[in-house]
C-alpha positions as CSV (number, residue, x, y, z in Angstrom):
1,M,89.4,59.0,121.8
2,T,86.1,60.3,123.1
3,C,85.0,63.9,122.5
4,F,82.7,64.8,125.5
5,M,79.8,66.8,124.2
6,Q,78.5,69.4,126.5
7,E,81.0,69.0,129.1
8,R,83.6,71.1,130.5
9,I,87.4,69.5,130.7
10,F,90.5,71.0,132.0
11,F,93.9,70.2,130.1
12,V,96.7,71.5,132.4
13,G,100.3,71.4,132.5
14,A,103.3,73.4,133.4
15,P,104.4,76.4,131.1
16,K,106.3,75.2,128.1
17,V,105.5,71.5,128.6
18,G,104.0,71.1,125.1
19,K,100.2,71.8,125.8
20,S,99.7,74.2,122.7
21,F,101.3,71.6,120.3
22,F,99.1,68.9,121.7
23,M,96.1,71.2,121.4
24,G,96.9,71.8,117.7
25,Q,97.4,67.9,117.3
26,L,94.2,67.1,118.9
27,A,92.3,69.5,117.0
28,Y,93.6,68.4,113.7
29,H,92.8,64.7,114.4
30,V,89.1,65.5,115.6
31,A,88.6,68.0,112.5
32,M,89.8,65.2,110.2
33,G,88.3,62.4,111.9
34,I,91.7,60.5,112.0
35,P,92.7,58.0,114.9
36,L,95.1,59.4,117.4
37,W,97.5,56.8,119.1
38,D,95.2,54.1,117.7
39,Y,92.3,55.5,119.7
40,P,89.2,56.1,117.4
41,V,88.1,59.7,116.9
42,H,84.8,61.0,116.0
43,K,85.1,63.6,113.2
44,G,83.6,67.0,114.2
45,T,83.9,70.7,113.7
46,V,86.8,72.2,115.7
47,L,86.2,75.7,117.2
48,Y,88.6,77.7,119.0
49,L,87.3,80.1,121.1
50,A,86.8,81.7,124.7
51,F,84.3,79.9,126.7
52,G,81.0,79.1,124.6
53,D,79.0,76.9,126.8
54,K,75.7,77.9,125.4
55,H,76.5,76.3,122.0
56,G,76.5,72.8,123.5
57,I,80.1,72.0,122.7
58,C,83.1,70.5,124.6
59,L,84.8,73.3,126.4
60,L,88.6,72.5,126.8
61,I,90.4,74.8,129.1
62,V,94.4,74.9,128.8
63,H,95.5,75.7,132.3
64,H,98.8,75.5,134.3
65,T,99.9,73.4,137.1
66,R,101.3,74.6,140.4
67,K,105.1,74.7,141.3
68,M,104.6,72.8,144.5
69,E,104.6,69.0,144.1
70,A,101.7,66.8,145.4
71,E,101.1,63.2,146.0
72,D,98.0,63.4,144.1
73,S,98.6,64.7,140.4
74,F,95.0,66.3,140.5
75,D,96.2,68.5,143.3
76,M,98.7,69.9,141.0
77,I,96.2,72.0,138.9
78,F,96.9,75.8,139.7
79,G,94.3,77.5,141.7
80,T,91.3,76.5,144.1
81,N,89.8,73.1,144.5
82,G,86.7,74.5,142.9
83,L,88.4,74.5,139.5
84,L,88.4,70.8,139.2
85,G,84.9,70.6,141.2
86,A,83.2,72.6,138.3
87,A,84.6,70.5,135.4
88,D,83.6,67.0,134.1
89,G,87.0,65.7,133.7
90,A,90.7,66.7,133.6
91,F,94.1,65.9,132.0
92,I,96.9,66.5,133.8
93,M,100.3,66.4,131.6
94,C,103.6,66.5,133.7
95,K,107.2,65.8,132.9
96,K,109.7,64.5,135.7
97,K,112.3,66.9,134.1
98,R,111.6,70.0,131.7
99,T,114.3,68.8,129.3
100,E,113.0,65.1,128.8
101,N,111.0,64.4,125.8
102,T,108.6,61.9,127.8
103,A,105.6,63.2,129.7
104,V,102.9,61.3,131.7
105,M,99.3,62.2,131.2
106,D,96.8,61.3,133.9
107,I,93.2,61.4,132.7
108,V,90.0,61.3,134.9
109,G,86.5,61.8,133.9
110,R,82.8,60.7,134.8
111,D,82.3,59.1,131.4
112,Q,85.7,57.0,131.3
113,P,88.0,55.0,133.5
114,D,90.9,56.7,134.9
115,Q,94.0,56.3,132.8
116,E,97.7,57.1,132.7
117,L,99.2,57.6,129.3
118,T,103.0,57.7,128.6
119,L,103.9,60.2,125.6
120,E,106.9,61.3,123.8
121,F,107.4,64.4,122.1
122,D,108.8,64.4,118.4
123,R,110.8,67.7,118.1
124,E,111.1,67.5,114.3
125,R,107.3,67.1,113.8
126,C,106.3,69.1,117.0
127,I,103.7,66.4,117.9
128,W,103.2,64.0,120.8
129,N,103.4,60.2,119.9
130,F,101.7,57.6,122.1
131,Q,104.0,55.1,123.9
132,S,101.9,53.2,126.6
133,A,98.6,53.3,128.4
134,E,97.9,52.1,131.9
135,T,94.4,51.8,133.3
136,E,94.5,52.7,137.1
137,L,90.9,52.0,137.9
138,W,91.5,48.3,138.9
139,K,94.8,48.8,140.7
140,K,93.7,51.5,143.1
141,P,92.6,50.5,146.8
142,P,89.0,51.3,147.8
143,D,88.7,55.0,148.2
144,P,87.9,55.6,151.8
145,L,85.2,58.4,151.1
146,L,83.3,56.1,148.4
147,E,83.4,53.4,151.1
148,A,81.9,55.9,153.8
149,V,79.2,56.8,151.2
150,N,78.6,53.2,150.6
151,A,78.2,52.4,154.2
152,F,76.1,55.6,154.9
153,L,73.5,54.5,152.4
154,S,71.9,51.6,154.1
155,E,68.9,49.5,153.2
156,D,66.8,51.6,155.4
157,R,68.2,54.8,153.8
158,T,68.6,54.5,150.1
159,E,68.7,58.2,149.3
160,W,69.9,61.4,150.8
161,Q,70.1,64.9,149.9
162,G,71.8,68.1,151.3
163,T,75.0,70.2,151.1
164,A,78.6,69.1,151.3
165,T,78.7,70.7,154.9
166,E,75.7,68.3,156.0
167,L,77.2,65.4,154.5
168,L,80.5,65.8,156.3
169,S,78.7,66.1,159.5
170,L,77.4,62.6,159.0
171,L,80.8,61.4,157.8
172,P,82.9,62.9,160.6
173,D,86.1,60.6,160.1
174,M,86.8,62.0,156.6
175,G,88.8,65.2,157.7
176,L,87.9,67.1,154.5
177,Q,86.5,70.5,153.7
178,P,83.3,70.8,152.0
179,N,84.7,72.0,148.8
180,V,87.3,69.1,148.6
181,L,84.4,66.7,149.3
182,S,82.5,68.1,146.5
183,R,85.4,67.8,144.2
184,K,86.1,64.2,145.0
185,L,82.7,63.2,144.6
186,N,82.5,65.0,141.3
187,V,85.6,63.2,140.1
188,A,84.6,59.8,141.4
189,N,81.2,59.9,140.0
190,S,81.4,57.2,137.5
191,N,83.2,55.0,140.0
192,L,80.6,55.4,142.8
193,L,78.0,54.6,140.1
194,N,79.9,51.5,138.5
195,D,81.5,50.0,141.7
196,Y,78.8,50.7,144.4
197,G,75.7,51.5,142.4
198,I,74.9,54.9,144.0
199,L,74.0,57.6,141.7
200,Y,75.5,61.1,142.7
201,E,73.9,64.3,141.2
202,K,74.9,67.9,142.0
203,G,72.3,70.7,142.1
204,R,72.7,74.1,140.8
205,G,72.4,77.6,142.7
206,H,74.1,79.2,145.4
207,E,74.1,76.3,147.8
208,R,74.7,73.5,145.4
209,S,72.9,70.4,147.0
210,I,74.1,66.8,146.7
211,T,71.9,64.0,146.0
212,L,72.9,60.5,146.7
213,R,70.7,57.6,145.6
214,R,71.4,53.8,145.8
215,L,70.0,52.2,142.5
216,E,68.1,48.8,142.6
217,K,69.9,46.0,141.4
218,E,68.6,44.3,138.4
219,N,67.5,40.7,138.8
C-alpha cells in the first residue's frame, strides 16, 4: 500500500461504519512497516494531527458520506464538490446495510489505478480484513469528458490554458458546472495522461487556471 507524500487524501464513510478502527489499523501498519492485506507498506513515522501541510506529509482526512444515495460513489462525499477537487485522491467506504460486517472501499487517485476493495470487519479483533480487489480502470467505458478533451486538443492545438468556465464554453455538450468539471479533471488526471497522453495541471490563486498539454509520443 502506497503512502502518498505531500498529498491530501480523503477517507470518508457513514458515521459508525468503522473509519476510526481502520485509521488505527493503517497507522499501526505504516509505523511498523508491516504489509496490509498483502499490499507492501513503506515503514514511516505516523503523526496524528489536525492539518500539517507545511511539514510535507500525507494529510489523510476522515469525513462523512451524505445520507442521500448516488450512482457515483464519489458523489456520496458530504459537502460541496470542492472538497474532492482540492484533494489528490479519495477512499470511499460504504456498507449496503449498517449491520453487515462487509464493506466496499472505492479508491481513486492520480498516482494509482481506480480500485474497489471488499473488506470484512473482525468484531473480536476490531480490524478490517481484506477479502478481494477489483481494478475498475479497464472495465469502465470511455469517459465522455476525457474523450471531449482529447478531441479538443487537435494537432493544430496541442496546448490550452484558461479557466474551467472558459473550457466549458468550448465543450458545450458536457452539461457540467465549472466546479464539477474541475473536480472530474482532478480525479481523472492519471487517466487523462496514461490513456490520452494529455498532461493536466491546475494553477493556484483566486481564479485557478487549467493547463492542458498533449505530450509528444516517444518514437
